[in-house]
C-alpha positions as CSV (number, residue, x, y, z in Angstrom):
1,X,0.0,0.0,0.0
2,X,1.4,3.4,-0.9
3,X,1.0,6.5,1.2
4,X,-0.9,9.5,0.0
5,X,1.3,12.4,-1.2
6,X,2.0,15.0,1.5
7,X,0.4,17.8,-0.6
8,X,-2.9,16.8,-2.2
9,X,-4.5,19.6,-4.1
10,X,-8.1,20.2,-2.9
11,X,-10.8,20.6,-5.5
12,X,-11.2,24.2,-6.6
13,X,-14.6,25.7,-7.2
14,X,-16.0,28.5,-9.4
15,X,-17.5,31.8,-8.4
16,X,-21.0,30.4,-8.4
17,X,-20.1,27.9,-5.7
18,X,-18.5,30.6,-3.5
19,X,-21.5,32.9,-4.1
20,X,-23.9,30.2,-2.9
21,X,-21.7,29.4,0.1
22,X,-21.3,33.0,1.2
23,X,-24.6,34.6,0.1
24,X,-22.6,37.2,-1.8
25,X,-23.7,37.8,-5.5
26,X,-21.5,36.0,-8.1
27,X,-20.6,39.2,-9.8
28,X,-19.3,40.7,-6.5
29,X,-17.2,37.6,-6.0
30,X,-15.7,38.0,-9.5
31,X,-15.1,41.7,-9.0
32,X,-13.3,41.0,-5.8
33,X,-11.2,38.3,-7.5
34,X,-10.3,40.7,-10.4
35,X,-9.2,43.4,-8.0
36,X,-7.1,40.9,-6.0
37,X,-9.1,41.4,-2.8
38,X,-10.2,37.8,-2.4
39,X,-7.9,34.7,-2.7
40,X,-8.4,33.3,-6.3
41,X,-6.6,32.0,-9.3
42,X,-7.5,32.6,-12.9
43,X,-7.1,29.4,-14.9
44,X,-7.6,30.2,-18.5
45,X,-10.6,32.5,-18.7
46,X,-12.1,31.2,-15.4
47,X,-11.6,32.3,-11.8
48,X,-11.3,29.4,-9.4
49,X,-11.3,29.4,-5.6
50,X,-10.1,27.3,-2.8
51,X,-13.0,26.8,-0.3
52,X,-10.5,26.5,2.6
53,X,-8.6,29.7,1.7
54,X,-11.9,31.6,1.2
55,X,-13.0,30.4,4.7
56,X,-9.7,31.6,6.2
57,X,-10.0,34.9,4.4
58,X,-13.5,35.5,5.7
59,X,-12.4,34.8,9.3
60,X,-9.5,37.2,8.8
61,X,-11.9,39.9,7.4
62,X,-14.1,39.4,10.5
63,X,-11.2,39.9,12.8
64,X,-10.1,43.1,10.9
65,X,-13.6,44.5,11.0
66,X,-13.9,43.9,14.8
67,X,-10.5,45.6,15.4
68,X,-11.5,48.7,13.3
69,X,-14.8,49.0,15.2
70,X,-12.9,48.9,18.5
71,X,-10.4,51.6,17.4
72,X,-13.0,53.9,16.1
73,X,-15.7,53.6,18.8
74,X,-16.2,57.3,19.4
75,X,-19.5,58.7,18.1
76,X,-19.4,60.2,14.6
77,X,-21.9,63.0,15.4
78,X,-19.9,64.8,18.0
79,X,-21.5,68.1,18.9
80,X,-19.5,71.1,18.0
81,X,-19.6,74.2,20.2
82,X,-21.7,77.1,18.9
83,X,-20.3,80.4,17.8
84,X,-21.5,82.0,20.9
85,X,-19.8,79.5,23.2
86,X,-16.5,79.8,21.3
87,X,-16.6,83.7,21.4
88,X,-17.5,84.2,25.0
89,X,-21.3,84.5,24.6
90,X,-21.2,87.1,21.8
91,X,-23.6,86.4,19.0
92,X,-22.5,86.4,15.4
93,X,-22.7,89.8,13.6
94,X,-24.1,87.9,10.6
95,X,-27.9,88.3,10.6
96,X,-30.6,86.3,8.8
97,X,-31.4,89.5,6.8
98,X,-27.9,89.4,5.4
99,X,-28.6,86.1,3.8
100,X,-31.7,87.4,2.1
101,X,-29.7,90.4,0.8
102,X,-26.9,88.2,-0.5
103,X,-29.4,85.8,-2.2
104,X,-31.2,88.7,-3.9
105,X,-27.9,90.2,-5.1
106,X,-26.8,86.8,-6.5
107,X,-30.1,86.4,-8.3
108,X,-29.9,89.9,-9.8
109,X,-26.5,89.1,-11.1
110,X,-27.7,85.9,-12.7
111,X,-30.6,87.7,-14.4
112,X,-28.2,90.3,-15.9
113,X,-25.8,87.6,-17.3
114,X,-28.6,85.4,-18.7
């Protein structure tokens, strides 16, 4: 009886099989392969995938995502101090009426140029 070779190539699968296994659309799998973002090999005109390497890649992506969420855990909508708070309680000299004047002036200029 002969021993099996130490390195036996596992059966590779196509993008359709990976799409079914992961729930990701086949076109997305192919796009990731073309950009080199997912482990794949192009054999002739066809992309092929190692199910074991895809599984390991997904686990790695999960770990990276968990780390990035831990690092950036501060709220994205931090409140910024108002003009009055920054300038010691003084209100801005810019009035709402100034906005209306500026808009009217802008529109007059557009009408002249049109």
